[in-house]
C-alpha positions in Angstrom: -2.9 25.6 7.2 0.2 24.0 5.8 1.4 20.3 6.6 4.6 18.4 6.8 4.0 14.9 5.3 4.6 12.1 7.2 6.6 8.6 6.4 6.0 5.6 7.6 8.4 2.3 7.8 7.6 -0.6 6.6 8.5 -4.3 5.1 7.4 -6.4 2.8 8.3 -10.3 2.5 7.2 -13.6 1.3 7.8 -15.6 4.5 5.0 -15.8 6.4 4.8 -14.0 9.6 4.5 -15.3 13.1 3.6 -13.9 16.4 6.8 -13.9 17.6 8.5 -12.4 14.1 5.4 -9.7 13.7 6.1 -8.6 17.6 9.9 -8.1 16.7 9.5 -6.8 13.1 6.9 -4.3 15.4 9.0 -3.2 18.0 11.9 -2.3 15.7 9.3 0.8 14.2 8.1 -0.9 11.5 4.3 0.1 11.0 3.1 -1.9 8.0 3.9 -5.1 6.6 2.8 -6.1 2.9 1.9 -9.7 2.2 0.6 -11.7 -0.6 -2.8 -12.2 -1.6 -2.4 -15.6 -3.5 -4.0 -18.6 -4.6 -3.6 -22.0 -2.2 -0.7 -23.4 -5.1 1.3 -20.3 -3.7 1.2 -21.5 -0.1 4.7 -20.9 0.7 3.8 -16.9 0.3 0.0 -16.7 0.8 -1.7 -14.3 3.4 -4.2 -16.3 5.8 -6.8 -15.4 8.1 -5.0 -16.2 11.5 -1.6 -14.3 9.5 -3.3 -11.3 8.9 -5.0 -11.3 12.5 -1.3 -11.7 13.9 0.0 -8.7 12.0 -2.9 -6.9 13.5 -2.3 -7.4 17.1 1.2 -6.9 16.6 0.0 -3.4 15.5 1.1 -3.4 12.4 -1.3 -2.3 9.0 -1.0 -4.7 6.1 -0.9 -4.0 2.5 -1.7 -6.5 -0.2 0.0 -7.5 -3.0 -0.7 -10.3 -5.7 1.8 -11.5 -7.7 2.3 -15.1 -9.3 5.1 -14.6 -11.6 7.5 -11.6 -12.4 6.4 -10.9 -15.6 2.2 -11.7 -15.5 1.1 -8.4 -16.2 2.6 -8.9 -20.0 -0.1 -11.4 -20.8 -2.4 -8.4 -20.7 -6.2 -7.8 -20.0 -7.0 -12.0 -20.0 -4.6 -12.4 -17.0 -5.6 -9.3 -15.3 -8.9 -10.5 -15.5 -7.7 -14.0 -14.1 -5.8 -12.6 -11.6 -8.1 -9.8 -10.5 -10.5 -12.7 -9.8 -8.1 -14.4 -7.7 -7.0 -11.6 -6.1 -11.1 -10.9 -4.8 -11.2 -14.2 -3.5 -8.5 -14.1 -1.6 -9.0 -10.6 -0.2 -12.7 -12.0 1.0 -11.0 -15.0 2.2 -9.2 -12.8 4.6 -11.7 -10.4 5.3 -9.8 -7.6 3.5 -12.0 -4.2 4.2 -13.3 -2.9 1.1 -11.7 0.6 0.8 -8.6 -0.8 0.7 -6.0 -1.5 -2.0 -4.9 -4.6 -4.2 -1.5 -3.6 -5.5 -0.7 -5.8 -8.4 3.1 -6.4 -9.0 4.9 -5.6 -12.4 8.1 -7.3 -10.8 10.4 -7.0 -14.0 12.2 -4.5 -16.3 9.2 -3.6 -18.0 9.9 -1.7 -21.8 7.8 0.8 -23.3 6.6 -1.6 -25.6 5.2 -3.4 -22.7 3.1 -0.9 -21.6 -0.1 -1.5 -23.5 -0.4 -4.3 -22.0 0.8 -3.6 -18.3 -2.1 -1.1 -19.1 -4.4 -3.7 -20.2 -3.5 -6.0 -17.1 -4.2 -3.4 -14.5 -7.6 -1.9 -15.9 -9.1 -5.5 -16.5 -8.1 -6.6 -12.6 -9.2 -3.5 -11.2 -12.6 -4.2 -13.2 -12.8 -7.8 -10.8 -11.7 -6.3 -7.4 -15.2 -4.6 -7.0 -15.0 -2.6 -4.0 -11.4 -2.5 -3.4 -8.6 0.2 -4.7 -6.3 -1.5 -7.6 -2.4 -0.4 -7.2 0.7 -1.1 -8.9 4.0 -2.2 -7.7 6.6 -1.4 -10.6 9.6 0.4 -11.5 9.6 4.3 -11.8 9.0 4.6 -15.5 6.3 1.9 -15.2 4.5 3.8 -12.4 4.9 7.1 -13.9 3.5 5.8 -17.3 0.7 4.1 -15.4 -0.4 7.3 -13.3 -0.2 9.2 -16.9 -2.7 6.4 -18.3 -5.2 6.3 -15.2 -4.7 2.9 -15.2 -5.0 2.4 -11.3 -5.2 4.6 -8.3 -2.1 3.4 -6.0 1.5 3.3 -6.6 4.2 1.3 -5.0 7.6 2.0 -6.3 10.5 -0.1 -6.6 14.2 1.7 -6.5 14.8 -1.8 -8.7 15.3 -0.6 -12.5 14.8 2.9 -11.6 17.7 4.5 -12.5 17.8 6.4 -8.7 14.5 8.2 -9.8 11.6 8.5 -7.2 8.1 9.0 -8.7 6.1 11.8 -6.6 3.0 9.5 -7.5 4.3 6.7 -5.3 2.5 5.7 -2.0 4.7 3.4 -1.4 8.5 3.3 -2.0 10.7 0.1 -1.7 14.3 1.4 -1.3 16.0 -1.9 -0.1 15.9 -5.7 -0.9 17.3 -8.6 1.5 17.4 -6.6 4.8 16.7 -9.3 8.0 14.4 -7.9 10.9 13.2 -9.7 13.4 15.0 -13.1 12.1 12.9 -12.4 8.5 14.5 -11.7 5.2 12.5 -8.6 4.2 12.1 -5.9 1.6 12.4 -2.3 3.5 9.8 0.4 2.5 8.6 3.9 2.7 4.7 5.0 3.0 4.0 8.4 2.1 0.2 8.6 3.1 -3.1 6.8 1.3 -1.2 3.5 0.5 -4.8 1.5 1.3 -3.5 -0.1 4.2 -5.6 -2.4 6.6 -6.2 -4.3 9.5 -8.4 -7.0 11.0 -10.0 -4.9 13.3 -13.4 -2.6 13.0 -12.7 -0.1 10.7 -10.0 -2.0 9.0 -7.4 0.5 7.4 -8.8 1.1 4.3 -9.3 4.7 2.8 -13.1 4.8 3.3 -12.9 5.0 7.2 -13.7 8.7 7.7 -15.8 10.7 5.4 -14.3 13.7 3.4 -16.7 15.9 5.0 -16.1 14.9 8.3 -12.2 15.0 7.9 -12.7 18.4 6.5 -14.2 19.3 9.6 -12.0 18.2 11.9 -9.0 19.6 9.9 -10.9 23.1 10.2 -10.5 22.8 14.0 -7.0 21.5 13.9 -6.1 24.4 11.7 -7.9 27.1 14.6 -5.1 25.3 16.8 -2.4 25.5 14.3 -2.5 29.2 13.9 -2.3 29.8 18.0 0.2 27.4 18.6 3.3 29.5 19.4 5.9 26.5 18.8 7.1 24.6 15.9 6.7 21.6 17.4 3.3 22.0 18.1 2.9 23.1 14.8 4.3 20.6 13.4 2.1 18.3 15.1 -1.2 20.1 14.3 0.1 19.5 10.6 1.1 15.8 11.2 -2.4 15.0 12.9 -4.4 16.7 10.1 -2.5 14.6 7.6 -3.5 11.4 9.5 -7.2 12.7 9.4 -6.8 13.2 5.6 -5.1 9.7 5.4 -8.3 8.0 7.1 -10.4 10.0 4.6 -8.4 9.0 1.2 -7.5 12.5 1.0 -3.6 13.2 -0.4 -1.2 14.7 2.4 -0.4 18.2 2.0 3.3 19.3 1.5 
């Protein structure tokens, strides 16, 4: 059975969302909002439990990202250990379900001489967030290098500092900064599946919502339907559903 990968629209922003703005963003067709897990001293952009519920009630998923300063990962393992512990505390505060992802931002034009420190930072952060999946937000070159080094498991690429290149490993791709949606200044993103998003309802949005064994059983039934379908539209719908099942089980989508 072939499968057509689906793309979902999302935003990221520093501005906390209200019921009004989250609803307006969702009505524009955006399916997820990336928000910050940061200490209370960064309260102007911090995700709170009430905001997480507001985003969920608007019908969107949440993507968690940790960032206090743009080049913080250049501090290496010690910074990663501190930030991972802080991110874990915040994830637990907002009741983010385990199995979902926390992205750590490398929000500058990192150069090859920085890569060792960034790897150390990500691995140290990952070791602190027990039960969660570590990801990185970064340029094309950093995403490619951290994938090769096995520094983390999820990848959010920004177009910034990327020279028009897009990594095939990206789960998320930020393609525009400074847009306005629902009266809020946001950045625009595409999601390609297995982003590690979540919500506040039972089961959340993490990658462990369904076992891979159960997912494969359901996909076999969908495959049978795909083979007897007579129109391209019906086959595409079976493909889409199969990829949604794969996403729920933490499996990569099929092309």
